[in-house]
N, C-alpha and C positions, 0 to 999 in steps of 0.2 A: 783638455778644455774644448767645449763645443764651439763651432764657428758661430759668429753672430753677424747679422746683416743690418746695415743702416740704410733706410730708404727715405726719400724726400716726398712730402705730400705733393699731390698732383698740382696744387695751386702754386707750388714753389719750383716748378720745372725749370725756371730760368736761374735758380739760385746756384751759388758755388759754395763749396765747403772750404773753410779756412781752418787749418790745424793750429791749436794753441800750444801743442806739445808734440814732439815726435819721438817715438821709441819703438825700435824694432820694426819700422816700416808702417806703424799704425799710430793714429792720433789718440793716445791714451796715457794715463799714468796710474801707478798703484799707490794706494794710501797705506798707512801703517797696519791696517787690519787686513790688507791683502785684497781690498775691493778695487776693481778696475773702473776708472772713470774716463769716459770719452771726453776729449777736449775738442769740441766741434762748435763752430760758429757759422751760421748760414747767413749769407748776404745775397741780395739780388743786385746785379750790376746796374748802375744808372746809365742812361743814354740820352742823347739829344740829337734831333735831326730836323731837316727842313724839307718842304715839298718840292723844291727845285734847287739846282746848283747855281743858276744864273738868274738875275733879276735886272729890270730896268728901273731907273728913278721913277718913283710914283707907284711901283708895283707893291703888292701886299705879300709878305712872307708868312707862311703858316709854319709855326714851330711846334714840334712834338717833343715831349720829354717823358721819361719812364723811370720809375723807381727812384725818384728824387728823395733824399733824406728830408726830414722835417725842416722847414724854413731854409731850404736851399735857395740860391740865387740863380735865376735864369736871365741871361743877358744877350743883347744883340747890339753891335756897334761897328763903326768903321775901324779897321785895323791899320796901325796900332793906336791911333789917336783916341778912339772911342767916341768921337764927335762926328755926326750925331749918334745917339744911341738910346737904349731904354733897358731897364731891368725890372724884374718882378720877383717877389718872394713866393716860392712854390713848394709843394710837397706831393709825393706820390707820382701819379701818372696823369698827364693831361696835355693841354696845348694852349698856345697864345698866338695872336696875329700881330704883325707890325707892318705899318705902311711906310715904305722908304720915302723920305721927303723928295719933292721934285728937284730940289737943288742940292741933294745929298752928295757927299764925296763919293767918287767912283773908285773902283778897284776892289781890293780884298776887304771883306767884312768877316767878323767872327761871331759865332753863335755858341754860347758857353752855358754849361750847367755845372755849378760848383758848390761845394760844402766841405767840411773837414773830411768826410768819408767819400766824397765824390768829386771828380774833376774830369769833365768831358768837353771837348771843343770841336766844332765843325766850322769850315770856312766856306763862304759863298762869294760870288763875284757880282758886283753892282756895276751896270753899264749905263752910259748916258742915255737918257730917254729918247725915243723916236719922235720925229716931228709928225704931228697929225696931218692927215690929208683929207681932201674932199673930192669925190668923184661925181661929176655931173653928167646926167644923160641929156643930150641935146634933143629938144622937142620930144619928150618922153611919150606923149600920147600920139601914136601914129596909126594910120589906117591904110589898107591896101586891099585889092581884090586878088583872088586866087591866081597864081602865076606871076604876080608882080614881085618886084624886089624893092626893098627899102634899105636905106643906109642908116645904120645905128652908130651914131657918133657920140663919143664921150670926151670929157676933159678932166684931167687930173691936176689938182692944184695943191700947193703947200697952203694949209689952212691958215697958218699964221701970217704969211706974206701975200697970199693970193697969186703967187707966181706959178706958171705952168711947170710941170715936172717932166723932164725929157727922159726917154729911154726906159720907160717902165711898161711891164707886160700886163695887159688887161685881158681877162677871160670873160666870155659871154656864155650864159647858160639859160636854156629854156625850161620853165617849170612845167613838168608833166606829172599830174597827180601828186604834187608836192615833192617830186623828185627832180633834181637838177640834171638836165641833159646838156652836155657840152655842145655849143653851137659854133664857136670860133674864137679867135683871139687877135690882138693887134698890139703894136708897140707905140707908145706916145712919141710925138715929135717935139720940137723945141718949144712949142706952145702948150705942150701937155695934152694934145689932141690925137685921137686915132679913131678909126671906124672899121666896121665889117659890113658886108652886104648880106641881108637875110631874105630868103625867098619864101613867099607865102604859098605853100604847097597845098594846103587845105583851108576850107572856111573855118575859122576859129577865132577865139579871143586869146591871144598869146601873151604871156608874161615872160619877159626876158630880163635877166639880171646881168649887170656888168660888175666885175669884181677886180679890184686891185688887192692882192693878197699881202702886201707889205713886204718890207725887206729890212736890212740892217739899219737903215737910216729913217725909214718912213713907216707909219702905221697903216694898217689896212683900211679900205673904205669901199663902198659899193653904191650903186644906184639901180633903178628899175625902169624898163620900158614896158608899157601896157598897150 
C-alpha cells in the first residue's frame, strides 16, 4: 500500500488534529468493502489574553480572544466573587475593552473565554489607584542675563488634599530642539518644595520642564519654566 500524506491548509497552521479512532498507530478504520477512512477532526485552540498583568483601579483592560467557538462567553471580573464584572457573547477572533471601576475590588481578577468546546482563563492583578498629584513651577516666567543664575523652585502636592508631598524626586530637563536634556534634580521637603540652580550660559529663550515621574502611591505630574 502506498504511503499517504495529510497536510493542513496554510490558513489552519494553528490547528491540531484529533483522532476519532486509533488503529495501528494511524487515525483510520476499514469499512466492509476494504476502503480506508481517515478519522480526523481539525480544531483551532481558543485563547484569551490581556495587554498587561497588573492594573490600577480606573485603568482600561484590553482583552484579546482567538478562535472562540460561535456564541462563546468572554468574561472579566473579580475572583472569586465576580463583582464587579462584565461578559460578552463572542465568536472567532477579536477584542474587547473594559474599564475597571475606581472603587473596584482589588486583588486577583479573572479573564475567561468559555464554551462547550473551549475553556481558557487568565488572571490579572488589580491594585488600588494612585493618588493624583500637582507639580507647580514657582514664578514660571523668569528672565536673567548671560552668566546669571536663577533658582527653579517647584512644589509637589496631593491634588485631592492640597498637602505637600515629602521625599519625592523631581527631575529638570531643558528642551533643546524638542529633545529633553537633563539639567538637574532635587528631593521635596516636608512642604513638598525643592529647587535647583540654573546658570544662563548663553543668550536664549529656554524652556525647562520639571517632572515627578510617579511611584507606587502617586501619579506623575509636571510643570514648565519659560
